[in-house]
C-alpha positions as a printed NumPy array, in Angstrom:
array([[  41.158,   51.209, -121.56 ],
       [  40.589,   48.017, -119.638],
       [  39.133,   48.348, -116.145],
       [  40.982,   45.317, -114.805],
       [  44.43 ,   44.343, -116.036],
       [  47.882,   43.606, -114.633],
       [  48.239,   47.256, -113.545],
       [  44.984,   47.278, -111.557],
       [  46.053,   46.809, -107.953],
       [  43.243,   48.402, -105.935],
       [  39.514,   49.032, -105.972],
       [  40.208,   52.718, -106.611],
       [  42.433,   51.793, -109.582],
       [  39.536,   49.852, -111.062],
       [  37.061,   52.678, -110.581],
       [  39.414,   55.297, -112.029],
       [  39.135,   53.289, -115.277],
       [  35.4  ,   52.689, -114.915],
       [  33.409,   51.836, -118.036],
       [  29.898,   50.421, -117.902],
       [  30.551,   48.038, -120.802],
       [  33.732,   46.788, -119.118],
       [  31.912,   46.273, -115.821],
       [  29.335,   44.036, -117.492],
       [  32.   ,   42.192, -119.481],
       [  34.178,   41.619, -116.397],
       [  31.128,   40.383, -114.514],
       [  30.149,   37.824, -117.174],
       [  33.717,   36.535, -117.627],
       [  34.215,   36.178, -113.862],
       [  37.113,   38.615, -113.923],
       [  35.332,   41.061, -111.595],
       [  34.729,   38.41 , -108.937],
       [  38.315,   37.139, -109.176],
       [  39.721,   40.664, -108.921],
       [  37.587,   41.502, -105.888],
       [  38.719,   38.319, -104.122],
       [  42.354,   39.121, -104.954],
       [  42.126,   42.562, -103.333],
       [  40.298,   41.247, -100.256],
       [  36.756,   42.397, -101.05 ],
       [  35.313,   38.957, -100.341],
       [  31.809,   40.14 ,  -99.403],
       [  31.432,   41.957, -102.707],
       [  32.852,   38.963, -104.592],
       [  30.355,   36.615, -102.892],
       [  27.459,   38.942, -103.691],
       [  28.526,   39.105, -107.338],
       [  28.88 ,   35.318, -107.509],
       [  25.321,   34.987, -106.18 ],
       [  23.761,   37.262, -108.818],
       [  21.382,   35.701, -111.309],
       [  23.023,   36.158, -114.717],
       [  19.61 ,   36.29 , -116.371],
       [  18.542,   39.306, -114.329],
       [  17.583,   42.311, -116.471],
       [  18.753,   44.564, -113.632],
       [  22.228,   43.08 , -113.307],
       [  23.884,   46.483, -113.882],
       [  21.844,   48.061, -111.083],
       [  22.752,   45.136, -108.817],
       [  26.462,   45.488, -109.657],
       [  26.354,   49.202, -108.844],
       [  24.656,   48.423, -105.525],
       [  27.216,   45.747, -104.599],
       [  30.116,   48.035, -105.5  ],
       [  28.611,   50.939, -103.561],
       [  28.147,   53.105, -106.65 ],
       [  25.369,   55.596, -107.289],
       [  23.464,   54.397, -110.382],
       [  22.668,   58.021, -111.213],
       [  26.35 ,   58.872, -111.679],
       [  27.891,   58.944, -115.149],
       [  31.035,   56.984, -115.978],
       [  33.066,   60.211, -115.822],
       [  31.611,   61.139, -112.418],
       [  32.541,   57.71 , -111.08 ],
       [  36.089,   57.982, -112.461],
       [  36.563,   61.466, -110.976],
       [  35.335,   60.421, -107.553],
       [  38.206,   57.945, -107.19 ]])
């Protein structure tokens, strides 16, 4: 299941479909930043745009920006939204 598609209208919608691989993919394609801007999460979008793409800790940084606990599993994240 895709985290962000034409049916993803809110932040909670995105997180209900959360997949770590999708998060990284959406980050690298710019889709995550575009989606966050579209739903009005401009601060998060700016922080994501400012990330260094060559950072080995990019996943940890994405979790931090999105307000997610890096110790949570994908299923725990999905269930919490």
